[in-house]
N, C-alpha and C positions, 0 to 999 in steps of 0.2 A: 316772772322770770326776766332777768336782765338780758337785753339783746347782745349778741356777739358783735354785731355791727349796727351802728346807728348813724345815718347820714341826715343832716338837717340843712335845708335851704342852700344846697351846694350850687355854686356858680363858677363858671370858667369861660373866659372869652379869649379869642385869638384876634386881636385887633378890635377896632371900634364897632364893627358891624358883623362880627363872627362869633356869636354866642354859642359855644359848644354845649354848655349846661346852664340852665336857668331855673333856680329854685327847686332842685331835685331833693326829695326826701326818700329815705329807704331805711327799713328796719328788718333785721334778720336775726332769728332766734337759733339757738343750738339745734342742729339736726334739720333745719329748714332749707329747702331748695328754692331759690328765686331765679326765674329766667327773665332776662332783659332782652328785648328785641326792638327792632325798628329799622327804618331805611338806612342805607349807607350814609355816614356823615351826621347821624342824629345825636351822637355823643356817647354811644355805648362804651367804646374803648376808653374814651376820656374819663368816664366814670370810674372804671376799674383802675386806671392809672393814677387817678386822684386818691383812691382809697389807700394805695400803698405809697403814695406821694412820689411816684416817679415823675409826676408833674404836680405843681402846686396850684390849688384852686384859688380863685380870686376872693371868695368869701364862703362862709358856711362852716359847719362842723362835720368831722369824720371821726367817730368814736369807735375804737376797736378794743373790746374787753375792758371798757371803762376809761381808756386813754384817748384823748383827742390828738390824732396824729398831726394835725395842722400846727400844733404848738410845740412839738417835740424837737429836741436837739437831734443831730444826726446819729449820735450813739444810741439815744433812746429810741429813735425810729428804727434802727437796725434790730433792736431787741423785739419790737413789735412785729417787724417783718418776719422774724423767725416763727411767729405764730400763724403766718399766712402762707398758704400754698398758691402758686400762680402758674396756670397752664396757658401758654401762648398759642397763637395760630400755628407756628412752626415749632418743632420739637427742640431746636437749639441744643442738640446733644454735642458733646465733645467727641470728635471723630476718632481720635486715637485711643479712646477709652471704651471698654466693653459696656454693655447695658448695665451690668451689676456695678461697675466702677462709676458710671455716670450717676446712678442712684445713691451710691455711697458718698459722693463728693460733698453735698451740703451738710451731711451728718458729720463728716470728718472736719469740715470747716467750722462747725459749731462746737467742736471739742470732744466728740464721741470717740471711743477707742475703735480701732480697726475691727475687732471681733464684734463689738456691739453694732457698729455701722453696717457690717455685712449681714448680720442677723436681721436687722430692721429693714435693710434694703431688700433682702430676699422675701420677707413678709409682704412688703409693698408690691413687689413684682408679682407675687402670687395673687394678690388682690386684683391685679389687672390682667390675670390670665397668662402670665409668663413664668415659666419654670424650666428646669432641665438645662440642656446645652444652649438653648437660645439666649440665656442671660449672659453667656460668656462670649457672645458675638459682638462685634463692633457695628456701629450704625450702618455702614455701607453693606453689611450682610443681613440687614433687617428690612422688612417691608415698611412702607410709609405708616401703615396702621400700627405696626409693632413699635416703630420709633416714637409715635405719639403716645402709645401706652407706657413706654419707658419714661417719657416726660411726665406722664401722670403719676407714675410710681415715684419719681423723683420729688414731685410736689407733695405726695402723700407721706413719704418716709419719715419726715420730722414730726408727724402727727399734728398737723396744724388745726387750730380751732376754726379757721375760715379758709375756704378754697375759692379762688377767683379763676374763672375760665373765660378766655377771650377768643371766641369762635374756634374752638379746638379742632373742628373738623373742616375748616375752611380751605386748608391747603391739601386735603386728601382727595384722591380719586373717588368717585361715587361708590365704587365697589368696596372701598375700605372704610367708608363713613360708618356703616352699620356696626362694625366690630368695635369702634371707639364709642359710639352711642350706647351700645349694650353695656360696656364697662361703666360709662357715666351713669346710666340708669341704675345699675346695680349699686354703685356707690351712694347715689342719692337715696335709694330705698333702704339700704342696710346700715349706713354709717350715721354717726351723730355729729359730723362736721357740718357747720353751716356753709352753704354754697351759693355763690352768685354766678350765674352762667349766662354769658352773652352768646346767643346763637340765633340762627335763622331756621333751625330745625323745629318746626312747630308741632309735628307729631310727637317728637321727643318731649316737648314742653307739656303736651296734654297728658303724657304718661308719667312724667317724673317730677314736674314742678308743683310745689305747694302754692306758689303765687307767681303771677305773670305781670310784667310791667312793659307797657308799650311807650317807647320814647319817640318823639318827633321834634326835630329842630331844637333839641336840648331840653325839652319839657316832657313830663309825664302826661300823656293824653288819656291813658286808661290803665287801670290795674285791677287785679282781683284773681280769684281762682280761675285757672285757664279755661275750664269748661264753660264757666259763666261768662267770661270775657268773649269767647268765640260764639257761644249760643246767642247772647244778647248784647252785641257790641254797641257802645254808645258813641264812639268816635269813627270818623271816616277811615282812619288807619285800621281800627279793629274790624270794620266791615270788610276791608280789603283782605285782611288775613283770614277772616272767616270764609270768604269766597274761595280763597286758595285751598282751604281745607274741605270745601264743599259741605259745610255744616248747615 
């Protein structure tokens, strides 16, 4: 099976002595969920931003559904980005639009009719547990967890082949984190979209991830099935996370 995403020997530096990524490899198959974690500043967010070329890597390959995004023109890159859903730390919803209108927006921008966009947006909102009158509310009338679920629906609505998640619960109050993690776990277990999730939620990783990657100072220091990584860690970082989980 050809991977949805293949990253080979990816490197990115900010200045001479600030290596954000160094020789990172990643392979993600259809329906597979990969969790990437590590200390703050280890390169997790840089990795995701390189994949969609929000920032350009210094070297390496990033192949999405057979196309190396590092070599594409801007118009070609836009076409590949339509196959990728991205969920950021903050929901970034347009405040003057309702939840439904926010989810419709990328569909309309890609040429869908209004009726088709609304049908697909409603389905996406239902997948994240939002329906009824709540979808007609504007963001300031929604909880933080509901706003983030709208953002997830917005990323899901175009039916991407690859979903990238950049610490999607980081900006939420602890009481709201679980509702978003439950949605993420459900999507990881029931969908066939490939997912790369940057998160510090290790209990979630144990339940939902097929593969865990530990990054430290821009390098992969450990990877494998989450239970195996935490049961028998080989790196100091792995041992620290294992102690946190009390395994």
